[in-house]
N, C-alpha and C positions, 0 to 999 in steps of 0.2 A: 540345471541339474544340482544342487546340494552338496557345498562343499565340506568335507569333516575339519572344521579348523578350530573346535574347541581345546583337544587332545587328540594325542599321536599323530604318527607321522601321515598317515595315510590320507589323500583327497580324491574327489573325481576329478577326471580331467577337465579341463575347462575346452579344451580341443581336441580333433579328431588326432592321432599321431598318424606319419604315414610311412610307412612301409621299404625301408630305404636299407643297403649296402654300403656302407663307408668304414673305413678306420680310423679309430681318436686316437688321445693319448690320455691316461685317465693318471691322476697323479695323487694319493691319500699317504695318512699313515694310517699304520697297524694298531692296532688294542697297545705297543708297548712302546708308542711314538717313533716308531722307523719310518721314514719315507720310502714308499714304493711306487713305481710307474710300470707301467704295462701299457700294450697294445692291446685296441679293444675291438670287436665288431658292433659297431650301430646297428641296428635293427629297426631301430621306428625311433619317429622325432618330429618333435612340433616347436611352436614358437617356445614355447614352456616348460617343455619336458623331454627325454630321451631313455628308449632303452637300449641297453648292451650285454651282451656276453663278456666275459672274464675269465682269464684263471686265476683270478683274485677274490673271497667272497668282500664282501663290505655294510658294515653295521645299519641297521635300519636307525635311520636321525641324525648320520655324520654324513659332513659337508666332504664332498670330491670335487678337484680340479680337473675340465676336460677343455681341451686344444684339437677343435674338427674343421673340417672343409663344412660348414653350417652354409645350406642353402641361403640366396641372399635372402629369399624373400620372407625368410624365417626369421632374419637377426633381426634385434631390439637395436644394437651398436654395430658399432667393426664391418658397415655394409663394404667398405671399399677395399677390404683386407682380405686376403686369402686365409688366412687361418680364425678361427672364431672360441676365443676365449670362456669357458664361462662356468662357474662352481654349482652343483648341485647338489642337493638335497636327498640321499637315498628314500627311497621309499617303500623299496624290497631289495629281498636275494635270494633268491631260490636256487639251490642245487639242479644244474641241467648236465648233458652229454654232449658232445657233437663227435662225429668217427675219430676215437682214437684218445680222445679230451677230456676231462671230468672239467666241467665249467659253471659259472657260475650267472644266471639269468639277472643284473640287475637294471631297474629302473630310478630314474632320480626326477624331479621336478629343478628345474631350472629358477633363481637366485639372483641371477645377476654375476657380476665380475668381479666384484671387491668383497671379498672377508666382511664378516663384522668385528667388531673389536674384540669381545669375548673368543672368537674365534683366534686369534692372534695370540693370547693368552693363555688358555687352552684347546688346542687342535684336537684335542679327541672332545669335548663339546659337543649334547647333541640338540636337535633343532626340532620346533615342532612347525609346521607352517599356521600362520593365524588369517590369510587373506592372498588380494592379489593386488600390484600396485599396476597406478593407469598404464603400463606401459607393455601388460600383460604375464610378466613376471611376478615370481611368488614372495611373498612377506612372509618372513620369517623371526622365531623369538627362540629364548633359551627353553629346553623343555625340563622336563622334574623326572629325575630319577632316566631310567631303563627302559628304553619300549619293549615288549614283550613278545616274540616272535608266536605267528600263527600255530598253532595247533597241529596241522598238518602243511607242510609248504605248497604252493601251488606251483606246476607248470604250466608252462604257458606252450600247447600245442595245438595244433588243429587235427582232431580224431571226429570219426564219423558215428553217431550214435542214430540209433534209432526209438521215440520216446515213443510212449502208448500215455494216451490219458483217457482214462473210464469218464464218461457223462453221464453221472446218474439220473438227470432226468428224464434221457430219452434210452437209458442202459444198454449204451452202445459206447468202442472203441476209437476214438480218431490217433491215427496213428499219424508222424510225423519225423520223417528223416533231418536230424540237427547233426551243428559245427559244433565241436566246443572251442569255447575260447580261451579257458584255461581248465584243469584237470586236478583234482587232489587225490587223497586214501579215502576221504570223507566226503567229495562231492566234485561237481564241476557247476562251471559255465555254459550254457549249451544254448544257442543262436540258433531259434527254429521259428517255425509258422502256428506254432498251439495258441490258444486263448485259453491260457491257465490261470489259475487266480495263486494266490499265498496259500499251503496251506491243502492242494489237490496234492495226491498222490498220484505218480506216473512211474511207471516202469519202463526202465534206459536196460537199453541194450549197446553193445560194444563189440560186436562180432568179431572183429580183426584180434582181440584179445581176451574173445571168449568172458565176457565178462556181462553179469545177467545183475541187476537189482532191480528193488521199489527204491524208491525217492519220495522225499516230501521238496514240494516247494515251497524255497524260502524267499524267492524274492522274484518281481517279474521287474520290467522294464522295457522301455525301446530303445532301437540301434538307431543311428544315423540313417539307417536303411529301412529303414521302418520294420526289422524285425522284432521281436520278443528276444528279451535273455532275459531265460528263467536260469536261474541259480539252486541248485536243485542240492537237499542232503542223501546219501546211499544209507537206506538204512540195513540191507537183508547181506551187504556184503561188502569188503574192503576193495578199492582199485586197485589193480594189481600196476603200480607206478615203476617195480622192478624190471614193467616189462615193455615199457613206454621206445625203449631202444629199439625195439624191432618196430615199429609202426610208423617208425622218423624218418621223414626223406633224408636226404642228403643233409637236412637245416633244417630244423623246428622254423616256426612260425613263433615266435615271443610276443607274449602279449601282458602288459599287467592287468591284474585285476583291478576292475572298475574303470575300465576303458570302455572307448567309442570305436564302431569300427573303425579300420584300417584302410587306408587308401594306397595302392603300388607305384613307385616312384623310382629316377635312376637318379643316381649321383655318382662321383668319382672318390676315392679314397685318397684320406689324406698324405701332404707330404710334409714331411716335417717334424720337429719334435720339442717338446716341451721346454721350458727354460729352468735347468740347476745346475750348481756349483760348479765353474770351473776352474779347473788350476791354474796357478798363477803361469801367465805369459799365452795363455791359449784362449783366444777370441770364439763365442759362441755367435754364431748364427742363427740359432732359436728364436721362435718369437715369442712375446714376451708374456707371462701368466703371473699371476698369483701365486706368493713361497707359503709351501706348508709348513 
């Protein structure tokens, strides 16, 4: 799978992410240069990236610090320590909602433990990915300008769609039940068994949200479970993202755009805090992490 490294912050994942449920400390600076720190729920993870939900938004292309109880078999360093400090480059930040709270689904690419010198000089500096190091972490460089957000935010959620493909040669219709990996007002990523090609027209239906539309297949690829992943653009109607909360289980299943299939795993929540400045005379027992 190819990585998009020449421009922009978004890249294809090199490894599948494990579905997980643990807590992490997230630290970054806002657009005014003020430090903020929040507890966040990590929902997917791999050796070189993670997805989490946070009440604070993060700008694409910015670096954030994380401390979490990373599964030891996924660590690149600090394998014998309890907590794992790591820097992540924000790849996407989409508004979402859990019961009673507005949050953001955020995906980061891990770049290591130490920030580049340019980040120390300018914590609001944006970066882009240039490739991958031998240890499996991403290498980065300073980005020129600001990353443009998507026209429509993608919402990482599993919904059931019925997809119908017209086969012109036989003048027949093939139907298949699909599951969304993500969805937006203007399109969706659908996991299914249909043998569709780029440019094909399909009819899509999400009965639960009373949504029906003709769509064009814009991209096709295979997942690690040998399913087809169809990226479709809705042509007739806009998807009712304002109704997504009606379809959510107690918690949505966050998945980044352009990633691979997820495998479930169980891990414990983080117990600890990120280091921050302490008042004089008070000692800190918190783990060490890069200062923002």
